[in-house]
N, C-alpha and C positions, 0 to 999 in steps of 0.2 A: 497626465495632459504638462504640457510645457510650462514650466513658471517663467514669471515676466524676469526681465534684467531691470535690475535695480544700479541706480546711480548714486555713491557715495562722494560727496563732497570734502574736502579735508581730512582726506582720507589717510593722512599721516598724524592726524593729530588726536588728542585727548581719548573723545568719543569715537572719533571717525573711524580709527583702527579696527577697534571692539566690536564696533558695527558692522564693518567688513567680516571679520571673525565670525561674527554670530550667525550672518545671512547665509555665510560658507555653510557652516554646518548643519541651514535650515534647508539647504541644495538649492538656493538660488544662483542665478547667475551673475557676478557683481563686477562693476566697473570702479575702480578707484580713482577719484580725482585726485590726484597730488602737483604739487609746486616743483618738485624736481625730483629727479632720479636721484636715491640714496639708499643709505641701506634698509630704512622705514619702508620705501616702496618695494624694495627686493624682499623684502620679508612679506609684503602682502602679497606679492606674485607668487611665492613660493607656497601661500597658503590656497591659492586657486584663483586669485583676483583677477580680473585684467586689469593694467595700468595703464592711467590716460596722464599724459604729462600738458599740462595748461595753464591757464591764468583764469580766474575765476573773476576778474574785470574786464575778459575782453570775451565779446559776444561770439566771434567765431570760432573759439574754444569752446564754449559753451554748447553752441549749435551741433559741434563735432560729436562733444561727449555724450550727449542726450541720443544721437541716430542709435535706433533700434533698442530705444530705452523706456519703459512703463513706469517705474515707481522712482521715488530719488528721497536720500536725506541732504536737507539743506542746511549745512552749518557753515555758516560765515566764519573767516576767520577773523581772533580779534586784533581788527586794525581799522583805523577809519575808514570811513565811508563804508561804512555796513550798511547802509540806505541803496546805496548806489549799487553794491553788489548782488542784493535782495532784488531790487528790483529788475535787474539784469536777467538773476535765474529765474523769475517769477515769469519773465518775457518770453524767456527760451523755452519754458516749461510748456507753456500756452501754445506757443508754436510746434515742438514737439509731441502735442497731444497726450500728455503725460496723464495717468492713471490721479495720481496722488502722488502730495511732498509732503514727508513728515518735515516740518522747520524747526530746527533750535533757534530758542530764542533766551528769555531769561524770566524769575519770577518777579523780578522789581520795577519794570519797565513802565513810564507813564507821561504824560506830555509835558510835567514841568521841573525833570529829573535833573540834579546839575551834571549829570554824563550826559554828553553828547551820544555815545554808544547807546544808552540807554533809550534815551529819545526816539533814536534811530529805529532801534528794535521795535520801541512802540508803532513807529508809525510804519515798519515793514509789516507788524501782526497783522495791524487792521487791514493795509492796502492788500495783502495775499488774499484778502476774504472778497476782494473783487475779481479775482479772476474767474471770468466765466465757465469755462469747464474744470478746471483742474481742481480736485478736491484738497484739503491740507487739514493736515494732524497739527496740534502745537504741544512741543515740547519744551517745557519751561523750568528747569530745575532752579536754584537758588546755587546759595554759595557750595561750592563743590567741595569732598573732601581733603582734595589733594591742596588745598591752597594753605592746610594747616600746617603743610611740613616743608615751607618754606624756610623755617627756623632750624632744620634737623641737624645742621653740625652744630650749633649751639646747644641743642638739647642732648645728643649722642657724647659730645665732648665736654660740657660744662652743667647738664641736669638743667638748664635754663631753655623754656618755652618762652619765646617774647613775640606777643604778636598785639595788633592795637585792635582787640576787640572787645575790651574792657571785660563786663561781666555777660554780655549778650550768650543768646541761646541758639541754636541751629541744629538741625536736622541733617548732616552733610551727608548728600548722596555720592557712593563712587562712581568712578567714571564707567565702571562694569555695569552697575546696573542702571545707570541713564542708557548706557549702549542697547543693553538688553531690551527696554523701554521701545527704544526705537525701533528695534528689529521687530519686536513684540507686534507693534503698529504695523509696519510695514507688512509682515507677514501676512495678515487678515487685518485688512485695514476696514471692514463695512461695518463694524460699530463703534470705530472710533473717529469718524469724520467730524470733521468741525468743532472735536473737543479738545480739551487742554489739558495735559497733563503734566502735574509736578511731581517728580520721581525724589524723595526723600531717603534718607534714612532712618532705624527703625524708632528712635528717640530723641529729644531734643538733649543736647549736652554743652557745657562750658569751655571757655579757656582750662577750666581745672579738671573736669575731667577727660581732656584730651591730654593734660600733662600726667594723671596718672595712668591713663592706658599707655603710654609712652613711656613711662617709671616700670610698669609690669612686663613690655615687652622686651625693654634692655635691662630690665633687674636692677634699676638703679633707682633712685631720689630723683625726681623732675619737678620742678615749681614751675606754676605759671605764672607771666609777669606783663601785665598789660601797659603796651609802650605809647607815647602819643603817635597821632597819624604823621605828623611832621619826620618822627623817628624812622618810622616807617618807610616813610619814600627816600629817605638816606639809604637806608640797607638795601629798598630794592633795586635804586639807583647802583648800589654798588655789586649788587647778584647780577646787574646786568640788562636790566628792564626799560624799555623803551620809554619815554617821557608821556607817551598815547596811552602806555599799558598803567603808569601807574597812576596818571590824572584822572582816569576810570575808576582803578581799585579803590583810592583813597575814597571815593563815595561809598563804593560797597564795605569797607571796612566800619564806617560811619553807621551804616544801614545796621549790620550785625550787632555792633556796640548799641543800636537803638532800638532793637527788637524787629527789626523786618523780618529776618529769617524765622522768628518762631510765630509769628503769625500764620497759623492756618496750618502747623506741621507738629508732627508728621502726617503725612498723609498713606495712603493704602494702595496709590498708583501704581508701585512696581508689583505687587501681589497682584494688583486687579488686570495687568496687562500681561505679565508673567507667569501668573500660578505660584510663583513663591514670594518669603517675606524679602526685603532687603538685608543686604548682609548688615551684620554689624560693624562698629565702627573699629574696634580692636580685628577683625578680619582685616577690615581695608587697610588698618595701619601696618598691623604684620608684612602684608605684601609690599606697601610702598618704602618700608625702612628696609626690606630686603634688596628690594628694586627701586633706588633713589632715582633711578632713569624716568621712571614713570612719572616722577614731579613734574619732570619737563627735562629736553633732552639735554645730555652732558651733566646735568646736575651731580654734583660728589658731595658724601657727608665730611671726609678728609679726616685728617687725624688733628689733635689739637693744637699745633701749630699753625696748619691751615686755617683752623676756626679760629682763632687767635688774630690772625693776619685777616680774616676777612671782618673781625668785629673793630679791628684797627681801621680798616678800608670805611667803612660803614662812618665810624666818627668823624674822618677826613673829607667824606664824600660832602659837598654842599647840598645843603636840601634843595631841590629844585622848585623854581617859581612855576607852577604848575599852572596859576591862573593866567600869569603874562604868556606864557608859553602858547597856551591855547588861543589868546587873546590877539597873540601873532600870528594866528594860522589861519584867522579869520572865522572861528567858528563860531556860531551864533548862540551867544553865551546871555541867558537870562538876568534879569537884574534882581529877580528874588525867587530863585529855586528852591524847590524841597524835597530832602530825601522822601523814599516811599512810605515811610511810616507816620510822617509828616503830611501827607498829601488826601486830602477827601475825599477824591477822586479814586487814588490806588485806592484807597480803604474799601471802599463800597466796591471796586472790582476783586479786593482780595476775597469779602464775605463774599459776594454771589459764587467765585469760583469754589468756596470752600461748600457752597450747596449744592451746586451740580456741577458737572463736569460740561462747560459751555465755551463756547467760541469768546473771543478777546472782546468782542463789542456785546456779550451778552444775549448771543442770539441762539435759541436751542437748535440741536442737529440737523438740518436738512435732509430732503432725500437726495441721495448721491445723484449728482451731475453726471457722472460716469458710469459705466459699467466696471466694475472689479473683476478682472481676471482674477482665477484662483486654480 
């Protein structure tokens, strides 16, 4: 029987490219939605994917991309207006009469989060349930493993892992494990409909554990140094991150410090979907250290001189006034926002999700609205 065609959005991204590869290995025809033609899209083409170049915020492109598509992985880019993009995709999915969408969001969204990005993720997660005919599967990882690697130049050259995570614990999932979960639920979606999956690593680890892991791989002493969030924003700015990205990530760092990502972790969701346990952080670390471009494109560890120059740039870079920056863009800023672990509503949601694999509004899985092709 002919397998359904699957659209993967943000197909050149951290999880998108891996989802494309996993689905192709399973024998599915895959259409990869990318923003531009480049080396990454060419690599996907060589793997066997059909490349579609377009704008996820343009309904005309979405309609074209979904022609003759039955299933999709919707992964919004890490930019402003995630709600706008998510709603466009939901409308296009309904028009195209898709069977199912695997929706990427996050572990920590709730309606009073200080991050506009997380509040919009919360809105999108809930509004997706209103689609009358398209089924949804929610994939909500927490803090990804690759976020621990932004300080690799200082780790490799000076033996210092400097991150704003305090003594917080996390069970960080690799991009590869997240992608395997997405590919798994799209391969045979019947038992996953309207459920929420949180892929994690196999155990909770601290910044000190990460430093020890790096030390074993690099065969040198590596120590973890907690840095204040304002210092992290300077480093992120020096590395070229946008104000929008930094404005959101600062809150996630505070949540890791406060224990958000330790709640309910680790999970067995990777094994539940894929049939194998999640990979150990040391395996992930070995791969990312050997291939630093997996952290983000054009990322280089460099030599001691380059690492020292990066540290000097960080010291000379002015910490961005992110509250003012967001206010100037008319973001709906709340008077008293709360981080996930300080939100009573989010804590109830987290507890419910630990007890059962359920939808974001705590509704048990319903009878499929569509007949799923197999």
